[in-house]
ROVO-622635 format. One record per residue (C-alpha): x, y, z. Coordinates in steps of 0.001 Angstrom, whole numbers, padded with zeros to 6 digits, always signed. Example, Ala and Ser with C-alpha at 12.3 -4.5 7.8 and 13.67 -1.06 7.14 Angstrom:
BEGIN
+012300-004500+007800 +013670-001060+007140 
This chain:
BEGIN
-043515+077708-051497 -041027+078728-054170 -037392+078970-053250 -036165+082549-052923 -033375+083071-055476 -030013+084222-054239 -029607+088002-054504 -027227+089411-057071 -025974+092056-054664 -025913+092733-050962 -029304+092454-049366 -031278+095666-049167 -033503+096597-046258 -036498+095655-048363 -035126+092194-049100 -034167+091656-045490 -037694+092386-044328 -039212+090143-046959 -036878+087256-046144 -037665+087492-042426 -041411+087710-043006 -041474+084819-045454 -039418+082666-043105 -041838+083159-040240 -044902+082580-042387 -043411+079375-043782 -042995+078194-040181 -046703+078631-039663 -046689+081843-037612 -046207+085600-037933 -046133+088490-035559 -045562+092207-035984 -042266+093857-035107 -040364+096732-036715 -036956+096419-038316 -034462+098123-035987 -031109+099433-037133 -028552+097998-034703 -025043+098242-036176 -022726+100798-037757 -023065+099247-041219 -024744+100754-044258 -028552+100644-044063 -028670+098533-047224 -026946+095632-045425 -029108+093055-043706 -026455+092620-041016 -027112+096193-039906 -030675+095421-038885 -032522+093440-036316 -035101+092280-038806 -038662+092206-037532 -041358+089947-038817 -044940+090586-039703 -047725+089419-041864 -048036+091050-045266 -047241+093752-046297 -044199+094122-044030 -042537+095781-041072 -041748+099403-040369 -038102+100515-040210 -036797+102352-037131 -033446+104069-036567 -033020+104674-032835 -029308+104652-032111 -026666+106991-030709 -024510+106133-033739 -025469+107576-037159 -026967+105112-039617 -025218+105609-042970 -026371+105153-046548 -023812+105516-049310 -025833+105555-052528 -022917+103880-054313 -024333+100786-052633 -027597+099270-053893 -030589+101539-053966 -032611+101641-050762 -036192+100741-051593 -038980+099885-049202 -041917+100584-051484 -042856+097016-052440 -043408+096001-048849 -044977+099399-048088 -042736+100237-045165 -042215+103666-043632 -038905+104798-042132 -038672+106380-038663 -035553+108249-037495 -035872+109001-033773 -039141+107344-032801 -040712+107290-029340 -040463+109352-026181 -036839+109928-025196 -035468+108073-028233 -033059+109588-030745 -031748+108541-034133 -029525+109858-036909 -029577+108958-040596 -026746+110154-042880 -026982+109954-046675 -023644+110669-048354 -023315+110072-052093 -019768+110108-053428 -018548+112123-056409 -019171+109080-058602 -022757+108522-057441 -025580+109933-059475 -029251+109266-059992 -029709+107337-056750 -033175+106182-055834 -035023+105900-052536 -038624+104739-052174 -040445+104840-048857 -044176+104258-048535 -046746+103591-045813 -046750+100446-043704 -049561+098524-042100 -047265+097165-039410 -049602+096522-036441 -046775+097191-033995 -046676+100877-035001 -049354+103561-034689 -051486+103610-037830 -050715+106326-040359 -053391+108058-042386 -053189+107901-046144 -051896+111483-046290 -049246+111177-043548 -045492+111505-044246 -043580+108253-044607 -039995+109423-043970 -040486+110572-040382 -037646+112473-038718 -038440+112889-035007 -041774+111261-034228 -043937+110407-031207 -041729+112326-028775 -038420+111273-030328 -035510+113305-031671 -034388+112609-035218 -031712+114002-037531 -031372+113462-041270 -028340+114778-043161 -028130+114542-046948 -024575+115542-047846 -024103+116252-051568 -021038+118472-051187 -018905+116045-053229 -019253+117377-056770 -020051+114812-059451 -017098+113727-061565 -019292+113458-064686 -022227+115582-065891 -025674+114355-064967 -029127+115496-066037 -031099+114128-063118 -031310+114799-059371 -028534+113354-057248 -031167+111499-055204 -034827+110933-056059 -037222+109869-053332 -040084+108155-055117 -043193+108031-052955 -041122+109571-050173 -043080+112123-048140 -040904+113955-045605 -042133+114739-042093 -039897+116594-039612 -040841+116955-035936 -044162+115115-035765 -046150+115012-032537 -045898+116620-029116 -042383+116528-027689 -040843+115545-031014 -037851+117314-032531 -036666+116846-036090 -033688+118303-037933 -032933+117915-041644 -029775+119264-043297 -029574+119154-047094 -025999+120094-047988 -024306+120904-051271 -021446+122873-052770 -023691+125707-053939 -025939+125904-056971 -024899+127433-060271 -026843+129060-063083 -027258+125759-064954 -028693+124007-061897 -031927+125916-061464 -034317+123131-062386 -035865+120522-060133 -033722+117905-061919 -030476+119537-060830 -027643+117104-060029 -027144+119147-056880 -030595+118383-055517 -032724+116013-053494 -036039+115503-055268 -038948+114083-053268 -042074+112823-055028 -044630+112274-052252 -047449+111434-054655 -050638+111509-052583 -049118+112521-049241 -048377+115676-047265 -044946+117107-046532 -044732+118579-043020 -042141+120495-040980 -043319+120850-037368 -046709+119218-036912 -049159+118325-034117 -047063+119936-031385 -043663+118958-032794 -040658+121108-033591 -039104+120772-037063 -036152+122512-038706 -034888+122124-042282 -031680+123746-043544 -031161+123826-047311 -027497+124783-047507 -025822+124964-050902 -028153+122397-052452 -031631+122004-053847 -034552+120539-051919 -037308+120090-054463 -040691+118901-053234 -043227+117861-055851 -046082+119046-053646 -049542+118345-054996 -048208+116266-057882 -051278+113984-057869 -053864+116392-056503 -056063+115912-059551 -056664+112378-058300 -057095+112879-054552 -059455+114738-052182 -058707+116630-050039 -055602+117977-051773 -052155+117200-050385 -049840+120008-049362 -046546+121232-047887 -046872+122882-044469 -044286+124543-042232 -045799+124688-038736 -049155+122887-038662 -051252+122387-035567 -051383+123999-032131 -048021+124042-030365 -046128+123193-033546 -043082+125144-034686 -041641+124680-038168 -038668+126471-039726 -036933+126306-043099 -033693+128158-043892 -032279+128510-047408 -028613+129520-047557 -025276+128872-049239 -026637+129356-052797 -029416+126880-052067 -032922+126505-053396 -036198+125283-051920 -039085+124554-054261 -042575+123308-053510 -044698+122087-056404 -043843+120990-059913 -042852+123732-062383 -042781+121346-065346 -045377+118581-065267 -048097+119613-062824 -051147+121177-064438 -053339+123136-062031 -055848+124231-064673 -058772+122388-063111 -057638+122709-059499 -058217+126411-058921 -060514+126138-055867 -058124+123613-054255 -055188+126043-054183 -052905+126807-052411 -050738+123720-051905 -048142+125345-049611 -048662+126801-046133 -046504+128623-043594 -048264+128694-040206 -051388+126540-040536 -054114+125451-038097 -052745+127394-035099 -049166+126335-035856 -046150+128625-036180 -044004+128525-039296 -041108+130531-040706 -039375+130225-044076 -036264+132397-044415 -034303+132968-047595 -031077+133971-045899 -028802+136750-047232 -027064+135598-050402 -023290+135669-050387 -022416+133225-053172 -022517+133430-056940 -026114+132242-057045 -028870+133805-054910 -030686+131801-052279 -034181+131074-053506 -037561+129722-052379 -040235+129016-054995 -043838+127940-054471 -045441+126660-057675 -048883+125790-056306 -049772+128964-054456 -048772+129971-050911 -050689+130866-047762 -048712+132630-045022 -050836+132382-041872 -054139+130491-042058 -056742+129071-039654 -055276+130721-036575 -051677+130038-037553 -048723+132402-037425 -046538+132437-040514 -043622+134433-041888 -041789+134416-045211 -038556+136411-045067 -036677+137078-048292 -033409+138727-047295 -030477+140481-048975 -030242+139486-052672 -032526+136482-052175 -035372+135560-054477 -038800+134012-054110 -041409+133153-056727 -045035+132422-055837 -047317+131216-058616 -050545+129295-058991 -048821+126886-061332 -049346+126002-064936 -052467+126490-066986 -053778+124717-070040 -054732+126836-073037 -055002+124100-075625 -055086+124429-079357 -058851+125047-079385 -058921+127842-076868 -059887+125656-073925 -059097+127731-070875 -060550+129468-067891 -061970+132279-069972 -063924+130015-072327 -064745+127049-070061 -064924+128339-066464 -066792+125235-065269 -063941+122987-066387 -061149+125424-065534 -062355+127282-062415 -060643+130340-061026 -058338+130049-058039 -057576+132392-055157 -054711+134863-055175 -051372+133119-055602 -050002+134711-052407 -052352+134914-049428 -051181+136673-046263 -053473+135923-043302 -055673+133991-045667 -058822+133879-043544 -058378+136896-041276 -058031+134621-038228 -054260+134264-038535 -051088+136323-038461 -049024+136475-041624 -045905+138464-042462 -044152+138534-045827 -041021+140642-045801 -038674+141407-048709 -035598+143366-047663 -032154+144102-049071 -030625+145228-052341 -031325+142916-055304 -033981+141042-053291 -036999+140063-055355 -040397+138679-054435 -042336+137843-057590 -045996+136821-057573 -047519+135480-060775 -050748+133759-061739 -050931+130673-063910 -048329+130412-066644 -048962+128773-069975 -048201+125093-070387 -047406+125635-074068 -043652+126175-074143 -043261+126260-077916 -046161+128315-079197 -045818+129625-082743 -047757+132805-081964 -048178+134975-078873 -050870+133743-076500 -053608+135764-074874 -052783+137156-071450 -056003+136351-069636 -057216+137326-066225 -056320+134047-064524 -052688+134421-065571 -052310+137662-063652 -050681+137312-060238 -052430+138726-057171 -051639+139271-053507 -054461+138997-050989 -053898+140390-047479 -056391+139925-044652 -056653+141076-041052 -053422+140127-039321 -051518+140164-042615 -048619+142448-043524 -046551+142816-046704 -043270+144678-046218 -040797+145981-048776 -037604+147449-047336 -034021+148408-048008 -034174+148510-051846 -035999+145158-052212 -038551+144797-055008 -041973+143168-054835 -043342+142418-058294 -046950+141385-058735 -046978+140099-062256 -048154+138015-065134 -046845+135516-067637 -045131+137373-070454 -044791+135888-073932 -041554+136839-075663 -039912+135855-078905 -036797+133721-078562 -034671+131447-080666 -034869+127699-080134 -031299+126717-079159 -031684+123313-080850 -033278+124184-084187 -032607+127897-084494 -036293+128564-085205 -038225+131398-083586 -040447+130383-080657 -042530+132124-078021 -041597+131283-074452 -042859+132324-071050 -041177+134482-068450 -042517+136781-065763 -042558+140518-065259 -043978+142661-062505 -046458+145481-062340 -049559+143951-063891 -051383+142437-060904 -053076+144012-057869 -052503+143875-054130 -055847+143556-052360 -056043+144417-048657 -059079+143697-046484 -059853+144124-042789 -056894+145360-040757 -054284+144126-043225 -051445+146404-044287 -048789+147140-046887 -045632+148746-045508 -042796+150653-047154 -039858+150463-044768 -040393+148769-041416 -043442+147228-039781 -041812+147889-036388 -041485+151175-034515 -037993+151743-035963 -038003+153106-039514 -035751+151579-042188 -034924+152298-045800 -037861+151572-048148 -038188+149086-050955 -040350+149263-054051 -043522+147603-055307 -044549+147008-058895 -048293+146405-059050 -051285+147554-061066 -053102+148768-057958 -053229+148652-054181 -056805+148240-053005 -057570+149139-049372 -061031+147627-049191 -061993+148504-045604 -061585+151504-043342 -059095+149563-041219 -056927+148580-044213 -053652+150494-044288 -050843+151595-046571 -048017+152636-044250 -044854+154589-044966 -042286+154072-042214 -038985+154687-043928 -035832+156804-043785 -035834+158198-047312 -037694+160458-049702 -039803+158508-052175 -042463+159102-054786 -045381+156725-054564 -047130+156381-057910 -049309+153272-057770 -053079+153626-058197 -054993+153422-054914 -058561+152241-054441 -060965+151614-051574 -061786+153305-048300 -058659+152483-046296 -056065+154718-044673 -052673+155988-045806 -050365+156397-042804 -047140+158420-042901 -044984+157361-039937 -041463+158374-040977 -039617+159666-044015 -040921+161810-046840 -043492+160404-049269 -044921+162153-052306 -048139+160713-053665 -048173+161037-057445 -051391+160899-059463 -049564+159644-062536 -048725+156116-063545 -045083+156901-064223 -042732+154138-063294 -044956+151202-064214 -043441+148746-066709 -043958+149723-070320 -045925+147213-072367 -044708+146502-075877 -047772+145871-078092 -045726+143460-080173 -045239+141206-077152 -048553+141505-075334 -052161+140663-076098 -055161+140877-073798 -058549+139222-073860 
C-alpha cells in the first residue's frame, strides 16, 4: 500500500474519513460507523471529529451536538464528494445539531461538495434524496449561512457554491429543520444566480426538499440569495428531479424571503428545457398531500424581495395544500425556462416531436385534487408568468414569438388566483427589444418580459378573485392577460373589493361572474391591454 503523503494544509473532513478508513483496511478489517462532530473546532479539522471507519466509499458525517459546529470558509474547502458522504445535522429521534457557516469579508468563491454515502450504518438513501440533511429521522437540525460581512473586493461568483449539494430540511416524521441564509441585502447588480451575496446549490440529479415525509421544514432567505439549480440535469434523468416545499402527508414546509433577499429555483442561464416540456414543472408548493407555503414578505429595503421559478411551478398538487404569497412591493417570476430556436428554425413549432409542448408555467391546484392559492397583494407587487424565453441572447434580428413562448396560468378545482391592493398579475411572453451591446456598442436584440399576452384558464371550481378571497373585501389589484377562460359552470371570476373598477379583459367559457362587494363595470372593449409595437413584435 502506498504511503499517504502529508497534507499541505489542515486535514479536511474528507481526508480525515479517508485516513481512518485506509488505516482500518490496512489492518485487515473494516466496519461501518459515521463520522461524528465532537468538539468546538472548525468542521475542516480532523480533531473536531470522532472519525468513523467503513469500507469504500466512506462514512456519513453527523452533527449532533448542543454546541454549534462552525465552518469558516477562509479555512480549506469542505469537500466530501470523493468519498460520497452525506452530511446530517440533527439526526435521530430526540437528537439536535447546529451547523454555522460564516465566511469573512475576505472570503469569496468558497466550495462545498456533499454527495450520497453507502455507509451501511445509516439508512440507505435513494438516488434522488437530499444529501445535506437538516433535521432527519426525528431529529432537530439548524443550518445558518451568515454572509452579512460584505466582501472587501469585488467578486463575480457566488459567495459559496455547493457542488452536488442537495438540501433537505425537516425530513421524516417528527423531524424539524431550520435554515437561515443571511446577508446584508441584495442590490441591483446582484440579481443573478452568481451574485457574491448568494449561496448557490447545484444538486445535479437530486431533489431539494423543505418539509418531507411528515417532517417540518422552514427556510428563511434574509438579505441574501438562495439559488437552487433545480432540474439542472433533468435531460439525463428519469423521473425528473424537483424542488418541493411540503411533500408527503403530514409534512409542513415554509420558505420566507425578506430583507431584500431572493429565492430562485431552476437555472435562468444554462438550463435548456426545450425538450423537457412534458416533464415540467420542476418546482412544487404543497405536493403529495403535504402543506407548503412560500411567502415573499413585504419589501422595505432598496431592493424588492423576490422569488423566481425558472422551471415552472405547481401550487397544490396530488392532494397537497400550497400557497404562494407575494406581498407589498415583492416580485415573483414563473417561467417554463429557456427554449432553443436554433439558426435553422428548430423549435417547438417546426419539430414538435423533438420539442414537445409543456403545461402552463403556473399551475394552481394542478390536478383538481389539491388546494392551491396564489395571492399578489400590495402596491408595486408583481407576479409575472411567462412561457419559454429564447436561448439566443445576441440575435441580429427579432425572433418569432411563438405559441410556446406565451405564458399561461392554469387553475383547477381548489385553486384560487388573487390580485389585491394595487398588485399586478402579468401573464406574458418573451419580448424582443433592440438594445446596445455595452461591450461593443453594436445593436443587439435581447429578451425581456411583458404582461398581457397570455391567458388564464380556469376549470372545475377554480376561481380568479379581484380583492379578497375571504368574506372581508379589500382593495383590488389588476390583471394583464389576453383572456380569462371560465371553462366550466362552476368556474368563477369573483369581484370582492372596496373600489370602483372597470374590468376589460375578454371572457370565455360557461362559468360565473360573481359580484360580492365594490362596483365593477364590465367593458366590452380591449382598452388597457399593452400596446404592441409592430417594429418589436412578430408572430408565427
